[in-house]
TIGU-807804 format. One line per 2 residues: number of its first residue (from 1); for each residue z, y, x of C-alpha. Coordinates in Angstrom, 3 decimals, m for minus. Layout:
NUM> Z Y X  ...
# end
This chain:
1> m108.411 m29.446 m11.532  m109.132 m31.091 m14.924
3> m112.776 m32.088 m16.481  m114.660 m30.155 m19.310
5> m116.146 m32.416 m21.635  m118.654 m31.471 m24.123
7> m119.670 m33.776 m27.065  m122.739 m33.323 m28.917
9> m124.649 m35.012 m31.735  m128.090 m35.450 m32.558
11> m129.685 m37.167 m35.616  m129.228 m37.235 m39.704
13> m129.796 m33.707 m41.325  m127.910 m31.751 m38.897
15> m130.454 m32.060 m35.851  m128.114 m31.392 m32.923
17> m124.655 m30.120 m32.998  m121.769 m29.719 m30.759
19> m118.883 m31.493 m32.187  m116.118 m31.292 m29.910
21> m115.123 m29.591 m26.512  m111.818 m30.061 m24.058
23> m110.603 m28.956 m20.832  m108.656 m31.449 m19.596
25> m106.564 m28.949 m17.031  m105.448 m27.322 m20.595
27> m103.492 m30.582 m21.619  m100.369 m32.139 m20.467
29> m100.475 m34.363 m17.639  m100.024 m37.488 m19.537
31> m103.032 m36.757 m22.158  m105.144 m35.471 m19.201
33> m104.995 m38.664 m17.530  m105.398 m40.506 m20.736
35> m108.509 m38.406 m21.718  m109.996 m38.584 m18.270
37> m109.501 m42.290 m18.395  m111.163 m42.756 m21.082
39> m114.668 m40.801 m19.458  m113.998 m43.899 m16.792
41> m114.325 m46.351 m19.507  m116.902 m44.992 m21.282
43> m119.133 m44.342 m18.170  m118.138 m47.865 m16.978
45> m119.021 m49.017 m20.615  m122.442 m47.565 m20.701
47> m123.474 m48.653 m17.079  m123.673 m52.219 m18.604
49> m124.625 m51.624 m22.083  m128.154 m52.330 m23.907
51> m129.286 m49.394 m25.921  m129.410 m50.206 m30.116
53> m131.976 m49.811 m31.739  m132.255 m47.800 m34.866
55> m134.281 m44.721 m36.087  m131.244 m43.395 m38.613
57> m128.557 m43.915 m35.950  m126.608 m41.277 m34.669
59> m126.608 m40.246 m30.949  m124.214 m38.651 m28.729
61> m124.341 m36.876 m25.386  m121.228 m36.460 m23.508
63> m121.429 m34.038 m20.691  m118.630 m34.087 m18.273
65> m118.158 m31.058 m15.979  m115.598 m32.055 m13.050
67> m115.006 m30.929 m9.145  m118.602 m28.756 m9.680
69> m120.839 m31.374 m10.926  m121.971 m32.255 m14.449
71> m123.220 m35.780 m15.641  m124.222 m36.825 m18.970
73> m123.347 m40.157 m20.940  m125.753 m40.599 m23.642
75> m124.596 m43.104 m26.378  m126.191 m44.558 m29.820
77> m123.417 m45.215 m32.195  m123.967 m48.591 m33.723
79> m120.815 m48.522 m35.715  m119.634 m50.900 m33.020
81> m115.591 m49.967 m31.299  m115.447 m49.131 m27.897
83> m114.437 m47.057 m25.208  m117.182 m44.127 m26.043
85> m116.154 m44.369 m29.486  m112.717 m43.704 m28.777
87> m113.741 m41.029 m26.432  m115.519 m39.189 m28.589
89> m112.507 m39.913 m31.489  m110.162 m38.636 m28.989
91> m111.942 m35.467 m27.689  m112.447 m34.493 m31.217
93> m108.779 m34.664 m32.105  m107.886 m32.248 m29.492
95> m110.670 m29.911 m30.430
# end
């Protein structure tokens, strides 16, 4: 079993746009573990983060489907590095 991960971006001139999609069950075992750990790290980081303020900041919605359940992580890109940004970049590379 793997995770289905969909990343959508809102903001700017494009409105809402799907930027990446991956099914980790289609990845080799090492890559699957790495991406799934990034999802856990991103969720943990968002649980303790404060939402940045800024009207022109890009917002991301990361939908994760696993074992019949779906959860959505919301993140605003203020330009700082971290596990959520790394997850988005890695999923985009796999798309």
